[in-house]
C-alpha positions in Angstrom: 21.7 -6.6 -25.9 20.1 -9.7 -24.9 21.3 -8.5 -21.3 19.9 -5.1 -21.6 16.6 -6.4 -22.3 16.7 -8.8 -19.5 17.7 -6.2 -17.1 15.2 -3.6 -18.3 12.3 -6.3 -18.5 13.4 -7.5 -14.5 13.4 -3.7 -13.5 10.0 -3.0 -15.2 8.4 -5.8 -13.4 9.8 -5.1 -10.1 8.4 -1.4 -10.9 5.0 -2.9 -11.1 5.1 -4.0 -7.1 3.3 0.0 -6.9 0.7 -1.0 -9.7 -1.0 -4.0 -7.6 -0.9 -1.8 -4.5 -2.9 0.8 -6.6 -5.3 -1.7 -7.7 -5.7 -3.0 -4.2 -7.2 0.4 -3.4 -9.9 0.5 -5.9 -12.7 -1.2 -3.4 -14.8 -1.8 -5.9 -14.8 -5.8 -5.3 -17.6 -6.3 -2.7 -16.9 -8.6 0.3 -18.2 -12.4 -0.1 -21.4 -12.5 2.4 -21.9 -15.2 4.7 -25.5 -16.2 3.3 -26.2 -19.6 2.9 -29.8 -21.0 1.6 -31.4 -23.6 3.4 -29.9 -26.3 1.8 -26.4 -25.2 3.3 -25.1 -24.5 0.1 -23.8 -20.3 -0.5 -25.0 -19.3 -3.8 -24.5 -15.6 -3.2 -21.1 -16.7 -2.0 -20.4 -18.6 -4.7 -21.7 -15.8 -7.4 -19.5 -13.3 -5.2 -16.5 -15.6 -5.4 -16.7 -15.9 -9.3 -17.1 -12.0 -9.7 -14.0 -11.6 -7.5 -11.8 -14.1 -9.8 -12.9 -12.7 -12.9 -12.3 -8.9 -11.4 -8.5 -10.0 -10.1 -8.0 -11.8 -13.8 -9.0 -8.6 -15.4 -6.5 -6.8 -13.3 -3.7 -8.9 -13.8 -4.1 -8.6 -17.7 -4.5 -5.2 -17.4 -0.8 -5.2 -15.4 0.6 -7.2 -18.1 -1.0 -5.0 -20.7 0.8 -1.9 -19.3 4.0 -3.9 -19.1 3.8 -4.5 -22.9 3.1 -0.9 -23.6 6.4 -0.2 -21.6 8.4 -2.7 -23.6 7.2 -1.8 -26.7 7.9 2.2 -26.2 11.8 0.9 -25.1 11.9 -1.1 -28.3 10.7 2.2 -30.0 13.6 3.9 -28.6 16.3 1.4 -29.0 15.2 1.0 -32.8 17.8 3.2 -34.0 16.3 4.2 -37.2 15.4 0.6 -38.3 12.1 1.3 -40.2 11.2 -2.6 -39.4 11.7 -2.2 -36.0 9.8 0.7 -35.5 6.6 -0.3 -37.1 7.0 -3.5 -35.2 7.1 -1.5 -31.8 4.3 0.7 -32.9 1.9 -2.3 -34.1 2.6 -3.6 -30.6 1.4 -0.2 -28.7 -1.6 0.0 -31.3 -3.0 -3.5 -30.2 -2.1 -3.3 -26.3 -4.1 -0.2 -26.5 -7.0 -1.5 -27.7 -6.9 -4.6 -25.5 -6.5 -2.0 -22.6 -9.7 -0.9 -23.8 -11.5 -4.2 -24.2 -10.0 -5.1 -20.5 -11.7 -1.7 -19.1 -15.3 -2.4 -20.7 -15.0 -5.9 -19.3 -14.2 -4.6 -16.0 -17.1 -2.3 -16.3 -19.5 -4.6 -17.2 -18.0 -6.8 -14.6 -18.5 -4.2 -12.0 -22.2 -4.0 -13.4 -23.5 -7.1 -13.2 -21.6 -7.8 -9.4 -24.0 -4.9 -8.5 -27.2 -6.6 -9.9 -26.2 -10.0 -8.6 -24.7 -9.3 -5.0 -27.0 -6.5 -4.4 -25.7 -4.5 -1.2 
């Protein structure tokens, strides 16, 4: 059984390569401008860099959350009628979906704030 879950998690991880390509096609992350103030320190570039890092972190967390939903779904299917395992898998799915909603709201807030600060 342990070998089965190891193989399954490896296959799930490898199948997510397409997800990263999909996130790369979102195109909502603005380019880093090459503007510098009189001191030679780029404030707009720094703000944009921070926003890009936050966006990338949120995207990676979202991919991990989707993996957890997949793993919990497999655990639900493989539970074999054990009510304890079913309930545990269902709770995992509920918590991960709540987390995905929070991540999507955070992503929307970051996108809104990047529009205010970057001002393309």
